[in-house]
C-alpha positions in Angstrom: 99.6 126.1 113.5 98.5 126.7 110.0 95.3 125.3 108.6 97.2 123.5 105.8 98.9 121.4 108.4 95.5 120.0 109.4 94.3 118.9 106.0 94.8 115.3 106.8 92.4 115.3 109.7 89.0 115.3 107.9 89.8 112.2 105.8 91.1 110.3 108.9 88.0 111.3 111.1 85.7 110.1 108.1 87.3 106.8 108.0 87.0 106.3 111.7 83.3 107.3 111.6 82.4 105.0 108.7 84.2 102.0 110.0 86.2 102.3 113.2 87.7 98.8 112.6 89.3 99.5 109.4 92.5 101.2 110.9 94.7 98.9 112.8 95.4 100.2 116.4 98.4 99.2 118.6 97.9 96.3 121.1 100.1 94.8 123.8 100.8 91.1 124.2 100.0 90.3 127.8 99.7 86.4 127.7 100.3 83.5 125.4 100.8 79.8 125.3 104.0 78.6 123.7 106.2 75.5 123.4 110.1 75.1 123.1 112.5 77.3 125.1 111.8 80.9 126.5 114.7 82.1 124.2 113.1 80.8 121.0 109.3 80.3 121.7 106.7 78.9 119.4 103.4 80.5 120.3 100.2 78.4 119.9 98.0 81.7 120.6 98.6 85.1 122.0 96.2 87.3 123.9 96.4 91.0 123.2 95.1 94.1 125.0 94.2 97.2 123.3 91.2 99.0 122.0 89.8 95.8 120.6 91.2 93.1 122.9 91.5 89.7 121.2 93.2 86.3 121.1 95.1 85.3 117.8 96.6 82.0 116.6 99.6 82.9 114.6 100.4 80.6 111.7 104.1 81.2 111.8 104.3 80.8 115.6 105.5 84.3 116.2 103.8 87.0 118.4 105.3 90.4 118.6 105.1 92.3 121.8 103.3 95.1 120.1 101.0 94.3 117.2 98.8 96.6 115.1 95.4 94.7 114.8 92.0 95.6 113.5 88.6 95.0 115.2 87.9 91.8 113.2 
C-alpha cells in the first residue's frame, strides 16, 4: 500500500478526536411503536442500537432498518 492512499486518514482522525459526534454512524432499528398495518406502518418512535443508542420520533412516520445517526 502506498502512502498516498492513506492521505485521507489524518483529517478523519482529527474530526473524530475533535468531536466524535459529528460523523454519523450506522445504527440498527431493534424496536418501535407503530400503528396501521405491518405492511405499511406509521412509526411513532423507533429505538436504534449502535455506537450511540437512541430513540427517535420521526416526523414522517418512517424508520429505516439501518439509519446513520449522530450522537446528539
